[in-house]
N, C-alpha and C positions, 0 to 999 in steps of 0.2 A: 824377834819377828816370829810370827806364827804361820803355820801352814794349814791349809784346809783343802781337802779333795772336793772338787766341785763338779757335779754332773750337770751338763748343759745340753739341751736339745741340739742335734747336729745342725739344723738350719740356723738357729741362733748363733751357734759357735762359728759357723761359716761367715755369717754377716759380721760378727764381732771381729773376726780375723781380717776381713776387708777394711773395716773402719780403722782398726789399729794400724794396718799398713798405710792407709791414706793419711793418718795422723803421724806416721813415722814413730810409733811407740811399740813396745813389746806387748804381747797379750797380757802379761802380768800387770804391766803398768796400766793398760786399758781397763782391766777388771778392778784394780785397786782404785783408780779414778772414778769409775762408775759407782762403786760401793760408797766412796767418800761423798760423791754428789748426792746419792740417795739418803745417806745418813744426815747430811747437811740439810736437805729439804725437809726431812721429818723433824729434825731438831728445830728448824726455823718455824715450822707449823706449830709445834708445841709451845715455843716461845711466845708467838703472837696470841695463841689461845690463852696462855697464862696471863699475858698482859691485858687482854680484853676482859678477862674475869676480874681483874683488879680495877677496871674502869669505873668511874663514878659519873653517870650521865647527869644526875642532879647537880653535882658539883661543877661539871662542865657547863651546864646551862646557866648556873649562877655566875660563873666566870665570864661567860659570853655576854650575859646581860650587863655586866659592868663595862664592857667595851664601849668606847665613845661612838656615837652615831656621826661619823665624819666621812667625807669622800676619801677615796684611796689617795695615797701619796703618788706623785708622778712616777710612772714606771710600774705601779702595782695595779693598774686597771685590768679588768677582765678583757681578754682578747675577744674580738667579735669576728665572725666570718665563718 
């Protein structure tokens, strides 16, 4: 496990202390969870960007064109309202 000295503005630290208390977790656990959530969000964003870059719209259009022109099966109708 690594340690890192973190400088946090007093107002943010006070709010983080309140939230950690409400969640019944230590400040350490609160900060570790917050960092993990941010890292996860950034990794998810890069994953979807990479997937989008591999996309083939022409291939998708060709695949879609091969789909039968049929009414939806029972239960697959579009909801109206």
